[in-house]
N, C-alpha and C positions, 0 to 999 in steps of 0.2 A: 413449775420449775423442772419437773421430770420430763415434760414435753420438750422444753428447750434443750435439755441434755440429750434426749433421743434424736432430735433434729441435728444437733451439732455432731453427735457420734456417727450418724448416717451420712451427713454431707461432707464432713472433713475427709474421709477416705476418697470420695469422688473428686474433690478438689485436688488432692495429692496426685491422683492418677492423671487428671487433666494437665496439671502443671508439669508432670513428667513427660507427657506426650508433646507438649508445645515447646519448640526450640526457643531458647532464651536469646540467642544471637541472631535470629531471623533466618538462619540457614535451615533447609529442610533436614529432618532427621532420617537416618537410614532405617530400613525395616528391621535389620538385624544389628545388634550391638557388637557382635563379634565379626571382625573383618580379617581376612587372611592376609598374611604378610607376604608380599611378592619376593621371589628368590632374587638374590643379588646377581647381576650379570656384569661381566667385565665391560668397561666403558667402550672399548674398541668394538665389541660385538653389538652394542646398542646403537652405535653411530651408523647412519646410512652410508653406503659406498660413496666415495668422492665423485664418481663419474655420473651418478644418478641425480638429475636436477630435482629440486623440491616440487612436490605436486602443487599446482596452482590452487589457490583458495577460491571456492565458489561463493559468490556473493548473491544472496537472495534478497530481493527488494520486495517488501510487502506494503510499502507506503503507496496507497492508491491516489494520493494527491500529487505525487511526483509526475512531472511531465513525461510523456512517452518519447522515447528516442527514435523510434522507427519512422521512416519516411514512406508514405504510401499515398496513392491517388485513388479516388473513388468518384463515380459519376452519379448524380442524384437527379431524379425527375421531379419537377416542381409544377405539377398540374399543367395548365394551359400556357404557362410562362416559359416552357422549354426545359432545358437541362443545364445544370451547373456542374463544374468539375472542381473538386476540393482536393488539394495536395496537402497532406499533413507534413509539416516541417519540424515537428517536435514541440517547440514552444510557440509556433505560429502556424497559420493556415494561409495558403495561396489559393484564392478562389477565382475561377474563370467563369464569368457570367454567360448568359445565353447570347449576349451581343458581342462576346469576345473580350470584354474589358476585364482586366486583372486587378484584384485588390488583395492586400495582405492584412490579415487579422492577427493581432497578438493575443496570447493567452491572457485572460482577465478574470481573476488575479493570476500572476505569473506562474504560480506553483501547481497548476491543474491542467487538465487536458480535455475539457468538454466545453468551456465557454471562451469565446473569442470576440474581440472588439477591434474595430478599425478606428484609430485615434482621431483622424481628422473629421470624419462624418458621423462618428458614434454608431455606425451600423454594427450589428452583432450577429453571431452565429452560435447556436448551441447544438452540439453533437450529442445524440442520445441513441446509441446502438446503430440501427440502420436508418435513422431519421436525422435530419438537420432542420432546425427551426431557424429560418432566415428572417431577420428583422432589419428593414431598411427605413430610414427616416422618411416620414410622410406617407408611408404605405402600410397596409395591413400585413402583419407577420404571416409567413407561409411555411408550411411543412413540406420539405422535400424528402423523397424516399429513394434509397438505393435499389 
Protein backbone atom coordinates (compact mmCIF):
# COMPACT_ATOMS: atom_id res chain seq x y z
CA UNK A 1 0.00 0.00 0.00
CA UNK A 2 2.83 2.37 0.86
CA UNK A 3 4.53 1.58 -2.47
CA UNK A 4 1.36 2.47 -4.38
CA UNK A 5 1.12 5.80 -2.51
CA UNK A 6 4.81 6.53 -3.19
CA UNK A 7 4.37 5.88 -6.94
CA UNK A 8 1.21 7.99 -7.06
CA UNK A 9 2.85 10.88 -5.21
CA UNK A 10 5.92 10.81 -7.50
CA UNK A 11 4.03 10.30 -10.80
CA UNK A 12 1.18 12.75 -10.25
CA UNK A 13 3.39 15.90 -10.30
CA UNK A 14 5.04 14.71 -13.53
CA UNK A 15 1.65 14.22 -15.16
CA UNK A 16 0.62 17.71 -14.08
CA UNK A 17 3.78 19.20 -15.60
CA UNK A 18 3.28 17.33 -18.89
CA UNK A 19 -0.38 18.36 -19.04
CA UNK A 20 0.64 21.99 -18.52
CA UNK A 21 3.18 21.81 -21.36
CA UNK A 22 0.90 20.18 -23.94
CA UNK A 23 -1.55 22.60 -25.59
CA UNK A 24 -5.15 21.50 -25.25
CA UNK A 25 -6.37 23.24 -28.42
CA UNK A 26 -3.69 21.87 -30.75
CA UNK A 27 -1.94 25.24 -31.12
CA UNK A 28 1.73 25.48 -30.18
CA UNK A 29 2.40 27.15 -26.86
CA UNK A 30 4.68 30.18 -26.62
CA UNK A 31 7.95 29.88 -24.76
CA UNK A 32 7.00 32.74 -22.50
CA UNK A 33 3.58 33.22 -20.93
CA UNK A 34 4.05 37.00 -20.71
CA UNK A 35 3.53 38.80 -23.99
CA UNK A 36 4.13 42.51 -24.49
CA UNK A 37 1.16 44.62 -25.52
CA UNK A 38 1.88 46.56 -28.71
CA UNK A 39 1.41 50.32 -28.60
CA UNK A 40 -1.77 51.58 -30.23
CA UNK A 41 -1.17 53.50 -33.44
CA UNK A 42 -3.58 55.73 -35.26
CA UNK A 43 -5.30 53.96 -38.14
CA UNK A 44 -4.06 56.49 -40.68
CA UNK A 45 -0.45 55.87 -39.72
CA UNK A 46 -0.86 52.08 -39.96
CA UNK A 47 -2.35 52.12 -43.47
CA UNK A 48 0.08 52.01 -46.43
CA UNK A 49 0.18 55.04 -48.72
CA UNK A 50 -2.47 54.99 -51.43
CA UNK A 51 0.10 55.34 -54.22
CA UNK A 52 2.16 52.26 -53.25
CA UNK A 53 0.89 49.04 -54.86
CA UNK A 54 0.68 46.01 -52.60
CA UNK A 55 3.68 43.72 -52.71
CA UNK A 56 3.05 40.63 -54.85
CA UNK A 57 2.71 37.40 -52.91
CA UNK A 58 5.41 34.85 -53.60
CA UNK A 59 4.08 31.37 -54.18
CA UNK A 60 6.45 28.54 -53.34
CA UNK A 61 5.55 25.16 -54.80
CA UNK A 62 7.02 22.14 -53.08
CA UNK A 63 4.82 19.53 -54.71
CA UNK A 64 7.25 17.38 -56.69
CA UNK A 65 4.42 15.60 -58.48
CA UNK A 66 3.24 18.78 -60.17
CA UNK A 67 4.12 18.99 -63.86
CA UNK A 68 6.94 21.34 -64.80
CA UNK A 69 5.89 24.44 -66.63
CA UNK A 70 9.22 25.17 -68.34
CA UNK A 71 9.74 24.42 -71.99
CA UNK A 72 13.19 23.13 -72.86
CA UNK A 73 14.93 21.04 -75.51
CA UNK A 74 17.66 18.44 -75.00
CA UNK A 75 19.52 16.08 -77.34
CA UNK A 76 20.24 12.52 -76.21
CA UNK A 77 22.72 9.99 -77.65
CA UNK A 78 21.20 6.53 -77.99
CA UNK A 79 24.19 4.27 -78.64
CA UNK A 80 24.51 3.13 -82.25
CA UNK A 81 20.94 4.20 -83.06
CA UNK A 82 21.87 7.88 -83.35
CA UNK A 83 20.43 10.80 -81.45
CA UNK A 84 16.96 11.92 -80.42
CA UNK A 85 15.80 15.40 -79.51
CA UNK A 86 13.26 15.79 -76.70
CA UNK A 87 11.32 19.02 -76.24
CA UNK A 88 9.66 19.34 -72.82
CA UNK A 89 6.24 20.96 -73.25
CA UNK A 90 5.31 20.76 -69.53
CA UNK A 91 2.67 18.05 -69.51
CA UNK A 92 3.94 16.41 -72.71
CA UNK A 93 7.11 15.68 -74.67
CA UNK A 94 7.75 16.14 -78.37
CA UNK A 95 10.37 13.63 -79.54
CA UNK A 96 12.21 13.86 -82.85
CA UNK A 97 13.76 10.48 -83.65
CA UNK A 98 16.98 9.74 -85.57
CA UNK A 99 14.92 9.35 -88.76
CA UNK A 100 13.26 12.80 -88.30
CA UNK A 101 9.86 11.40 -87.28
CA UNK A 102 8.07 13.39 -84.58
CA UNK A 103 5.99 11.83 -81.80
CA UNK A 104 4.16 13.41 -78.85
CA UNK A 105 4.14 11.68 -75.48
CA UNK A 106 1.66 12.74 -72.78
CA UNK A 107 2.54 12.57 -69.08
CA UNK A 108 1.37 9.25 -67.67
CA UNK A 109 -0.16 9.79 -65.11
CA UNK A 110 -0.94 13.41 -65.93
CA UNK A 111 0.27 14.97 -62.65
CA UNK A 112 3.99 14.11 -62.92
CA UNK A 113 6.99 15.02 -65.06
CA UNK A 114 9.14 11.94 -65.57
CA UNK A 115 7.02 9.25 -67.27
CA UNK A 116 5.44 9.80 -70.68
CA UNK A 117 3.45 7.55 -73.02
CA UNK A 118 2.29 7.81 -76.61
CA UNK A 119 -1.39 6.84 -76.65
CA UNK A 120 -1.68 5.11 -80.04
CA UNK A 121 1.44 2.92 -79.95
CA UNK A 122 1.94 2.65 -76.16
CA UNK A 123 5.59 3.64 -76.62
CA UNK A 124 6.98 5.24 -73.47
CA UNK A 125 9.82 7.44 -72.24
CA UNK A 126 11.07 7.79 -68.67
CA UNK A 127 13.26 10.81 -67.93
CA UNK A 128 15.71 10.36 -65.03
CA UNK A 129 18.19 13.21 -64.65
CA UNK A 130 20.49 13.16 -67.69
CA UNK A 131 19.13 9.83 -68.99
CA UNK A 132 16.04 8.89 -70.94
CA UNK A 133 14.82 5.31 -71.08
CA UNK A 134 13.09 4.86 -74.46
CA UNK A 135 10.71 1.90 -74.75
CA UNK A 136 9.33 1.09 -78.19
CA UNK A 137 6.87 -1.70 -78.86
CA UNK A 138 8.62 -4.75 -80.28
CA UNK A 139 12.18 -3.65 -79.42
CA UNK A 140 14.50 -3.72 -76.44
CA UNK A 141 14.37 -0.63 -74.19
CA UNK A 142 17.39 1.59 -74.67
CA UNK A 143 19.01 4.19 -72.45
CA UNK A 144 19.83 7.51 -74.08
CA UNK A 145 22.16 10.02 -72.40
CA UNK A 146 22.56 13.79 -72.69
